[in-house]
C-alpha positions as CSV (number, residue, x, y, z in Angstrom):
1,M,255.0,7.5,167.6
2,S,251.4,8.6,168.5
3,S,250.6,11.6,170.7
4,T,249.4,9.1,173.4
5,S,253.0,7.2,173.5
6,L,254.5,10.6,173.8
7,T,252.5,11.5,176.8
8,Q,252.8,8.6,178.4
9,S,256.9,8.3,177.3
10,N,259.5,7.3,180.5
11,N,261.7,9.7,178.3
12,D,261.6,13.0,180.0
13,Q,262.7,14.7,176.6
14,E,259.8,13.1,174.8
15,R,257.1,14.3,177.1
16,S,258.7,18.0,177.6
17,W,258.9,18.4,173.8
18,Y,254.9,17.4,173.5
19,S,254.3,19.5,176.5
20,K,255.7,22.6,174.6
21,G,253.4,21.4,171.4
22,V,250.7,21.7,173.6
23,H,251.4,25.1,174.9
24,E,252.5,27.0,171.9
25,G,249.2,25.3,170.1
26,W,251.6,23.7,167.5
27,L,250.2,19.7,168.0
28,K,247.5,20.7,164.9
29,D,250.4,21.3,162.9
30,F,251.9,18.0,163.4
31,S,251.3,14.7,161.8
32,F,251.9,12.0,164.4
33,G,252.2,8.4,163.3
34,G,248.7,7.7,164.4
35,V,245.7,8.6,162.5
36,R,244.2,10.8,165.4
37,Q,245.5,14.0,163.5
38,R,244.0,13.2,160.0
39,W,241.1,14.2,158.2
40,T,240.5,17.5,159.9
41,N,237.7,18.3,157.3
42,L,235.3,16.9,155.4
43,Q,236.7,17.3,152.4
44,D,240.0,16.0,153.2
45,W,238.1,12.9,154.9
46,K,236.1,12.3,151.7
47,Q,239.1,12.3,149.7
48,H,240.8,10.0,151.5
49,G,237.8,7.6,151.2
50,L,237.7,8.1,147.2
51,D,241.8,7.5,147.1
52,H,241.1,4.1,149.0
53,E,237.9,3.2,146.9
54,H,235.9,3.4,150.4
55,N,232.9,4.3,147.6
56,E,233.3,0.5,146.4
57,R,232.7,-0.9,150.0
58,T,230.1,-0.8,152.4
59,S,229.8,1.3,155.5
60,T,229.5,-2.2,157.5
61,S,232.6,-3.7,156.2
62,L,234.6,-0.4,157.1
63,S,233.0,0.0,160.6
64,R,234.2,-3.7,161.4
65,S,237.4,-3.7,159.3
66,E,240.5,-5.5,160.7
67,I,242.6,-2.7,159.3
68,D,242.6,0.1,162.1
69,E,243.0,3.0,159.7
70,E,239.8,1.9,157.9
71,R,237.9,1.8,161.2
72,A,239.3,5.1,162.5
73,W,238.1,6.9,158.8
74,Y,234.8,5.3,159.4
75,S,234.6,6.4,163.0
76,K,236.1,9.7,162.2
77,G,233.1,10.4,159.6
78,Q,230.5,8.9,162.3
79,R,232.0,11.4,165.1
80,N,231.5,14.2,162.7
81,D,228.1,13.4,161.3
82,W,229.7,12.9,157.7
83,L,228.9,9.3,156.6
84,N,225.6,11.0,154.9
85,D,228.1,12.8,152.7
86,F,229.9,9.8,151.4
87,S,228.4,7.5,148.7
88,F,228.8,3.9,150.0
89,I,228.1,1.2,147.4
90,A,225.4,-0.4,149.4
91,T,223.9,3.1,149.7
92,R,223.9,3.6,145.9
93,L,222.3,0.4,145.4
94,Q,219.5,0.4,147.9
95,R,218.4,3.8,146.7
96,K,217.3,2.3,143.7
97,K,214.5,0.6,145.6
98,S,211.5,2.6,147.2
99,I,211.5,3.9,150.6
100,E,208.2,1.3,150.9
101,E,210.1,-1.8,149.9
102,I,213.1,-0.7,152.0
103,L,210.5,-0.4,155.1
104,K,208.9,-3.9,154.3
105,E,212.2,-5.6,154.1
106,T,213.4,-4.1,157.4
107,P,210.5,-4.6,160.2
108,E,212.8,-2.8,163.1
109,A,212.9,0.5,160.5
110,L,209.0,0.2,159.7
111,E,208.3,0.3,163.3
112,I,210.5,3.4,164.2
113,G,209.3,5.2,160.6
114,S,205.8,4.8,161.7
115,L,206.5,7.0,164.6
116,V,205.8,9.7,161.9
117,T,201.9,8.8,162.2
118,L,202.0,10.4,165.8
119,T,204.2,13.2,165.5
120,D,205.1,16.3,163.3
121,D,208.5,15.7,163.5
122,S,209.3,13.6,160.6
123,Y,212.9,15.0,160.2
124,S,214.1,13.6,163.8
125,V,212.6,10.4,162.8
126,A,214.5,10.2,159.5
127,E,217.4,11.1,161.2
128,I,217.2,8.1,163.5
129,L,216.7,5.7,160.6
130,V,219.5,7.0,158.4
131,E,221.7,6.9,161.7
132,M,221.0,3.0,162.1
133,Y,220.5,2.2,158.7
134,P,223.0,4.2,156.4
135,D,223.4,1.9,153.8
136,R,219.4,1.6,153.3
137,F,218.1,4.9,153.2
138,P,218.9,8.2,151.4
139,P,219.9,11.6,153.5
140,A,217.4,12.5,156.4
141,A,216.2,15.7,154.6
142,E,215.0,13.7,151.4
143,L,213.7,10.8,153.7
144,A,211.8,13.1,155.8
145,R,209.7,14.4,153.0
146,S,209.1,11.1,151.6
147,L,208.4,9.1,154.8
148,P,204.8,9.8,156.0
149,G,203.6,9.1,152.6
150,A,205.7,5.7,152.3
151,I,204.2,4.9,156.1
152,K,201.0,5.9,154.8
153,H,201.2,3.2,151.6
154,V,202.6,0.3,153.8
155,G,199.7,0.8,155.9
156,H,201.3,0.3,159.2
157,S,199.7,1.6,162.1
158,L,201.2,2.3,166.0
159,V,197.5,3.2,167.1
160,P,196.7,3.0,170.0
161,F,200.2,3.8,171.4
162,T,201.1,2.8,175.1
163,L,203.7,2.9,177.4
164,G,204.0,-0.6,177.2
165,H,204.4,-0.1,173.1
166,A,207.3,2.5,173.7
167,K,209.3,0.2,175.7
168,S,209.9,-1.8,172.3
169,F,211.5,1.4,170.5
170,Y,214.5,1.5,173.3
171,E,215.1,-2.3,172.8
172,E,215.0,-1.9,169.1
173,I,217.6,0.8,168.8
174,G,220.0,-1.4,171.1
175,D,223.6,0.1,171.5
176,A,223.0,3.1,169.1
177,P,225.0,6.2,169.5
178,K,223.7,8.4,172.5
179,R,222.4,11.1,169.9
180,V,220.1,8.5,168.6
181,Y,218.6,7.5,172.1
182,Q,218.4,11.2,172.9
183,A,216.7,11.7,169.8
184,L,214.0,8.8,170.2
185,D,213.5,9.6,173.8
186,D,212.7,13.4,172.7
187,I,210.0,11.7,170.2
188,L,208.8,9.3,172.3
189,S,208.3,12.0,175.3
190,A,206.1,14.5,173.2
191,I,203.9,11.6,171.5
192,M,203.2,10.2,175.4
193,I,202.7,13.7,176.9
194,N,199.9,14.1,173.7
195,Q,198.4,10.4,174.0
196,Y,198.0,10.9,178.0
197,Q,196.3,14.5,177.4
198,I,192.5,13.3,176.8
199,P,192.6,10.6,179.4
200,F,194.3,13.4,181.9
201,N,191.4,16.0,181.1
202,S,188.8,13.5,181.6
203,N,190.4,12.1,185.0
204,P,193.5,13.6,186.2
205,N,193.7,11.4,189.3
206,K,193.2,8.0,187.6
207,T,195.6,9.2,185.0
208,L,198.5,10.0,187.4
209,K,197.7,6.8,189.0
210,E,198.2,4.9,186.0
211,L,201.4,6.7,185.0
212,R,203.0,6.0,188.7
213,K,202.9,2.4,188.0
214,F,205.2,2.7,185.0
215,K,208.0,5.2,186.5
216,Q,209.2,2.9,189.2
217,G,212.7,1.9,188.9
218,K,216.0,2.9,186.5
219,S,214.5,1.6,183.0
220,D,214.0,3.4,180.0
221,I,210.5,3.0,180.1
222,A,210.7,4.2,184.0
223,K,212.5,7.1,182.6
224,L,210.0,8.0,180.2
225,A,206.9,7.7,182.4
226,R,208.6,9.9,185.0
227,K,208.8,12.7,182.3
228,V,205.4,12.2,181.5
229,S,204.2,12.1,184.9
230,N,205.9,15.2,185.8
231,H,204.6,17.2,182.7
232,Y,200.9,16.4,184.3
233,T,201.6,16.9,187.9
234,E,202.9,20.1,187.2
235,V,199.8,20.6,185.3
236,Y,197.8,19.5,188.1
237,N,199.4,21.6,190.7
238,F,199.5,24.8,188.6
239,R,197.2,27.3,190.4
240,I,195.8,30.3,188.5
241,P,195.0,33.5,191.0
242,G,191.6,33.4,191.6
243,H,190.7,30.2,190.1
244,G,193.0,27.6,192.3
245,S,194.5,24.5,190.9
246,L,193.0,21.6,188.6
247,K,194.1,19.6,192.1
248,G,191.4,21.8,193.9
249,K,188.8,21.1,191.5
250,A,189.7,17.5,191.1
251,A,189.8,16.6,194.7
């Protein structure tokens, strides 16, 4: 039986047995009929994959497998960030191609990868690409070193970069895991704050007015605009003793 079936059992003795295991901390040492208690560390997880020849499969075929155990094994690796430590067949084949070739073949990846031209945080950009395309790119640390040069060789540019342009990035990541969304959101926030620096210095009132046009609603781009707007509103209202605030000088 699985642990879930025991907790929801109509049999008082079965529920009592499970509760005793919880109280005493024994559950971790018991192998239930389900797969939840398996692969408690990276080595066990990798060995299971090798024993079942998952290294001769693509990660996509495992994540969409009709076999519960295969999907559970893949999901366990994804939740624990172990996928980059396992060599799937498509990953090995794709690494024979250059990063430039892969980017040219995958327009969405090229667009996201090009963010390295607007930020120094190439590792975070690489992490997003590896998470979204685990079969195509090498580990994030390796990709981060190669990505800036690859983008330069491809010649793709995101300049000028506006809030309107940023909207497409949220659409491209689709239903990606929450950590991917958060990483992209952090990168875009830093980029947009930097992009609005010169316009704000030149005309703070006009810049804040422009940002207000984007920040209404609950969309991803509205949330991003509010972050940028809040940053510059704080700068605008910040008072320096003896000098006042930028707001007072701009009024």
